[in-house]
N, C-alpha and C positions, 0 to 999 in steps of 0.2 A: 116176783123175782127182780123186777126188776135191779133192786139193790146189790146183787146179787154180780151182775155184771160188771154194775160200777162200781165197783169194791174190789183193792188191791189180796183182800183176806179175811177169808171166810174163820171165826170165829168155833169151834165147838171147844168146851171143855178143854187139857188143857193142848192143846193142835191147833196150827195155825196150818192152809194151807192156799195156795195164790192159786188164781182162779185162774188160765192165759186160754182167749179160744183155741180149738184144734190148729186152726188153718194162719194164725199164725204164731210160728218156732222160729222164734229168733236166735241162729249159734251165730255167731261172734268170735274167726276165727284168727290169731295173731299169726301176722304174716315173719315165715320163717325168712332168709335171705338165703333168698334166687339168685342164682349163677346170673347172669345176663349172659343176653346172648356171645356165642365168639369174638365177633368184630364188637361188641359194646367194652365189653370187660378187661377195663385201667380204671387208675384211680384218675379223680374228679380235677379238674384243671385246678390251680391256688391263681386270686383272684390278683390285677393289678392292681398297688399301691403305689400308696405317693407319699412324699416329703415336701414342705414348703420355708421356707426360710426369707425374711424381710431384710434386704443391705439397706445403706444409707443413703445409697444414688440409683437412680433411671440407667440399667445395665441395656447391651449393645451388643455384648457379642459373648459370647459357650463356646469352647471348646475340652473335650476329658480329656486328661495328661493319660490312663489310668479306665483299671474298670472304677476305679474308685475316687477318685484324686480330681477335682475338676476346678475350670478355670473362666471365675467370669468376670465382667470390665465394661466401663461403661463410666457415667459422673455428665455435671451440670454445664460442661464448655469453658470454652474461651469467659474471662469474666468473673463479675466478685459476686456469683447469685447463692454465694454463701452452700450449694452441694459443690464436692467435694469429685475430682479422679483419679478412680482406683480402676486396679486390679486385684481380685480377690481370689484366691483359693479355699476351698473350702473340698469336708469330708463328706461323700455320699454313702459311706457306710454306712448303714446307722441298727438298730439294735432295739430292741423295747427299754424306751425310756430314754434316747439316745439319736436323736432329729439330728437332721445336716447342721455344721458346726465347720466356723471358718479357724484357718490355720496360720496362714497367711495374707498380708495384703499390706502391699505400696499406695501409698497418695502420690496421686503426680501433679505436677504444674499446674495450676490455676488459668496462671497466663499464656496455657495452650487448650488446644482443643480435646474433645474426648475420647474417648477410646471407642471407634466403630466398626473396627472387626477386628478378629483375636482366630488365633488356633497351634493348642500348643502341637509343642515339637520334639520327638523323642530322640536323642544323638548321643554319639560314644561319651562327649564328654556328658551326657545331664542330660535336663530336659527347655528346651528355648519356651515361651512368650514370642510370636511375631505375633504384633500388634499394628495398628494402624492408625497414628495421633499423627492431626496438623501439627505442622509451627504455629508461629505464635504470628498474626497479620505483622508482625513490624518486622518478623527477620527475614534476613535476602535472601534463604534458601529453605525448603519447604520439606525437611526431614521427615517425609511422611514414614517412614518404617521402621519400626522400635524390635529390636531386637533384649531380650529382658533374658535374664537370666531366674528359673524355677525350681531352687533345690526341694531335695527334701526333707531338710530340716533348718530351720534360716529364716532367712531375711530376701525379698525376691528381688532386686538388682539388675538396672538400664547396665546391657552390655555394648548398643549399637546401636547408633542413625542412621539412615541414607536416604536419602532422593533418588530414587530410582525411573518413575516417572520423566517424560522426555520431553512432554508440552506442558507446564502445568500453572493453570491460572492462579486467580486468586480465588473462584470456589472452588476447583478440583481439589480431592482428597480420595484416601485409598478404603471406599468402600467396601471391599472382598475380598478374602486371605483364604488360599484353598493348601494343604498338603496330602503329599501322594504316601500311599502307604508301605512303602518302603521309607521316609523321609528323607530319598534325597532329592527333589524335588516342592517346588513349592510357585502358589501362583495367584497374581493383584491383579486386580480391577479398578480400577476408576470412575469417579462419581463426579458428576458435576451442580446434583441442583436443579429444579424443575428447568430453568432455562442454560442450557452450556452452551456452551462460546467453544469448543469444538467437543469433536468425538471423543469417545472413551478411547483406557488405551487397556492393553491388559498385556501383564511384564511375566516371563513362567523364571523361576530363581534356580542357581544354581543354590542347596540351603550350606553345604560345606566351604564354600564358597564367598555367600551373597554376591557372586555376578550374575548377572541377566546372562540368561542364556538368547531370550529371542523377547520381537516387541511385538506386540498384533495390535492395527487402529482400527477399528469400526470402519465402514462407509460414512458420511455423509459429519452429520452429526446426534449417530442414536448411542443412545448410553446401553453397559452394561444390564442386562438381569440379575442375571448368577453367573456364574463358573464354577468347575468339576475339572480335577484332575482324575486321570484312575490311576490303579491300583498299585500299576508297575510304574508313571510316570510320564510313559510317552506319551497318550497324547492328553488336549482341553476340549473341554466341552462350556459352548457358552452359550447365550440367549442374547436380541435384543428383541425390543417387541412382537416386532418383527418376526427376526428370524433366528436361528441355529442354527448354529456352525460346531466343525469339530476339527482339529490343528494336530499337530505335532507337535512336540515340544522339544525336538531337534535338528529340521531339517526344514529353510526355508520353501511353502509354497509361489511358485509362480508369483498367483492371485487365487485368494483363498475363497473360493466358490460358497455363501450358506447353501446344509440341506434341501434337499427340494422332496419331500412330501409329500407321502403320497396319501390320503385323507378314501377312505373306502367310500363315504358321502361323496356328489359334485362340491356340494360346496362348505368352504369351511368355515366356521364361526366367526363373529367379527369379535374380536380382544386381542390379546396382547399375550405375549407370552412369558413366563414372571421367573422360571424354575427349572434344571436341568440339574439331574445327575446319571450319573453313569450307572445302570443298572447289569443286571443276569444278561448271559449270551452275548457281548458288545451290544447289547442294547442303553436305548432310550431312556428316562423316566422324567416324562418331562408336564408341566402343570401351567394351565393355561388360562388366564381370567378372560372370561368371557367380557362382552360391553356393557358399560351399564352400570357397571358391579351387580350385575346379574348371577353370576353364580362364578363356579371354577369345572376344570377338569382335565382329569388325568390321562396324556395321553402314550403308550406304551409303544419304542420306535424302535423299529428291528433296524441293522447300520445300513440299508439301504434307505434309505426313509418313508417303508412304510407302517402305517398304520395301524402295527396289529390287534389295541385293545386301545378303549377307552370307557372312562367313567366320571361321572360324576362325583365330586364332590360332595356333601351330606346337606341340603338344601337351604340349613343356614347362613351359609357363608354368604358373602355380595361377594371378594374374595380370598385373596392367601395371599397373608404378609410373608410366609414364611416355612422352607421346605430341608427333611435331609435325610438320609438313607443310609440305611446300613447291612453290605453285603451275607445273607446269613450262607446259602450255595449257591454255588453255582448257576444251580437253578431256580433260586429265591432269593427277593430281598426286600427284606422291609421299611417301610416309607412313610412320615412321619408329614402331616399339614395344616397348619397352623392358620386359623383364618381367621378376620378381620372380624368375627364375633367372639373373636377370645375364644375357641373353640380349637381343641387338635385330637383330631382323626389318625388311624394308624387302618396302612393298607400291607398285606404279602403284596408284590408282584412276581408274578411268574411268567408263565405262560396269557393269563386269566391277571385281571386287577380287582382283586376281594378286597372288600371293607372286611378290618378287623375291632375296632371299637373305636369309639369316639365321648371324647372327654368333652363339659361344654362348664362356660365362664370356670376354667382354670384359673383368671389371674382378674385383676380388676379393672384395666388400660392394656392396650393396646402389646400381642407376644411379639418381642422385639428379634430370639435366633430360639432355634433347634439344636438340640448337641446331641449324636450318639456315641453314650461312651461302643469302645472294643469290645466284641467276644469276649468273652473272660474266658481266664485260666482252669478254672476252677470257680466251680459256682453254677448257680441256678440261674441269674434275671443278668441282663442289656439294661440297661440303664438311658433314657431317654428324660436330658434337663431344655427346662425351657422359663425363657429373661422375658423379663417384662416392662416396658415402662414407665411400673408400680410399681419399681423396684424389690421388685419380688423372682421368686428363682422354685419352681418344681419342679420336682425330680420325679418321675414315673421308674415302677421296679417292673420292670418286664419277666414272668416266666419264660425259658428253654430249654431246651434239652438237647443233647449231640447224638444219631447214633448212624453209626456209618461212617460218622469226622463229616457229614451234615447239620449245621445249627437246624434247629424246627423250634415252633410257638412252640407253649405245651395251652395248649387249647381244647376244650370240652369237645367230644365231635357231635359234626352234625345229628347223625341218628343218635343215639345220647341219653343228647334236651329231649328230640322227638321225643323217643320210649320213655325217661324217666315223668314230660308232660303227661303222657297217656295214661302211665300206670298213674298218675295225684287225681287224675279228674276220671278214671273208673273210681280210686275208693270216694273222692267226696259224693258223687250218685252215688255206689250204694248206699256210705252213711249214712247220706238223707232219709232215704226210699228205710231203713233200718232208725232210724228218728219218726219218720213219720206212723209205721206198722205201730211203734213202738203206745206211739198219743195216741192209737184207735183202740188199741189193748186196752188201754187205761181206761179210759173213758170210754169204751164198750159197745161203739158204735158197730164192729161189725160182729160183732155177738146180740146185739139189741133184731140188726136187719137177716141174722138164718131162723132168731124168733118168731119175725113178725108174717119172714117166710111160711114157714111151717104148720102156723095157728092157721095163715087162708091156704095151705094149700086144701085141692077139693076135694070128695070120697071123703073125709073122716067124720068126725063128729065133735063138735068143743071139746066133750072131755081125752080121746081117744088125743086129738092135738095138744090139748090140756098135758096128756102124760104124755104122748110123746116130748115134747119142751122139757118137762123134768125130766126125765131121760137124761133129751140131751148137753139139761144141766151138772150133774149128776156124770155124769161121759167127762164132762171137762175135768170135773175141782178133780180125780186122780180119786184122792184119799177123802172122801167127808165124815163126818159121825152120822149113821143117817137117823140115829134118833133124834139127831138136831132136826136135818131134815123132814122129818112127818109134818111137823104142822105148817113150816115151811109150803109147800107142796098142800096141803089143805085148805090152807085160806085159797094159793089160786088156783083148785081147782073149783072151787064152789064161787068166786070173781068170777073165773069165763062161764060155767055151768046156770048158778044164776041170776 
């Protein structure tokens, strides 16, 4: 009778019946679309996508004109290297089969420095590009501040150039430029390389007249690491390697003191400030590179100077090279951080600092600039442009949505993610058990075990045990031709008794 347990079917006349042990009742239910818990019933978030474009020159500056048009600039610098100095306009409104495209470009003089800083400015008379370009070393005056006209259609053209730093030396260049959210004021800062002859200078500019509103010189020979201007154009924040400052754009302070930071721990870690950005609720989001290229941390500082939150940048980052931010609402700021490992990490800054997403190996060479697009007037994405010394531009498309006048990232709920993972695990376990039971049934393992136990049950003769075993098998088969079973049962009984 062993073959009855091992074979899938018993053939009798013209009928074929499957034999499964009674305890292996495999019932498969097709899952219906059950509703999720109340706090989980919303659509899955779309993923962050990206587009890449390679240009003919290394890139050092980037700034969005509007939600779709992106300015980038850079070059090979002064000399006959064969690499030109350029400013390029890109269309980032992509569709399937339509990548990033160049819509306009101007080639600059090879006798002057590359474009080292760039910011787009929208005015009543059109779009301007504010750029930092050092004049030729042979020039009598370094007219580092350049203004270009950027028409919606047509060629980019130089409008004017100015010398705004008070005491420039041969190594001084315009390292930074930022524009306020209302297009009324701009701020620039100088840099002097590895061995500065004098301290850096911060210059605040009235963009309507291109006149200097205020100059701020850092103490000693400190260099400005980063600078930002508030949305209303009334305050500037800047940092040196050792300190952070906030100053008015309209009035002169008698003595400008750095912010006295109140760290929660007693000891401030060794390192230097790399970037500063105005955040929500009047606070500052600051990036601090740790000593010896051993990592970086993000600090959230309130107006009084208290460090209310801190978070490490991901462990692969030895130092941060660039930062940009976008205020989503009065209580939330989106922060992007580029690492020396060519990664980009996104954070949400509110009452705390929350990591959102990390992108690794974004460019083949070091990342030089990050730039967010404005919030969309229509549409569902915010864009983050990243540039590198390897001539590449990568634009990320970040899903957002607006509710009650506040913009938010479109993310998958943590609860929803946990719920789906749990359901997946349960499904895998159930499927594995079902497969195991099916294999056991087909191989006859459980049938053989039951028959052996029945035959060895004390208190019954061999004949009774055999009859019981025969009844068990017959009871299994549901419909089995009795005539076809008699010979088989007789042989089994004789084998047991004899």
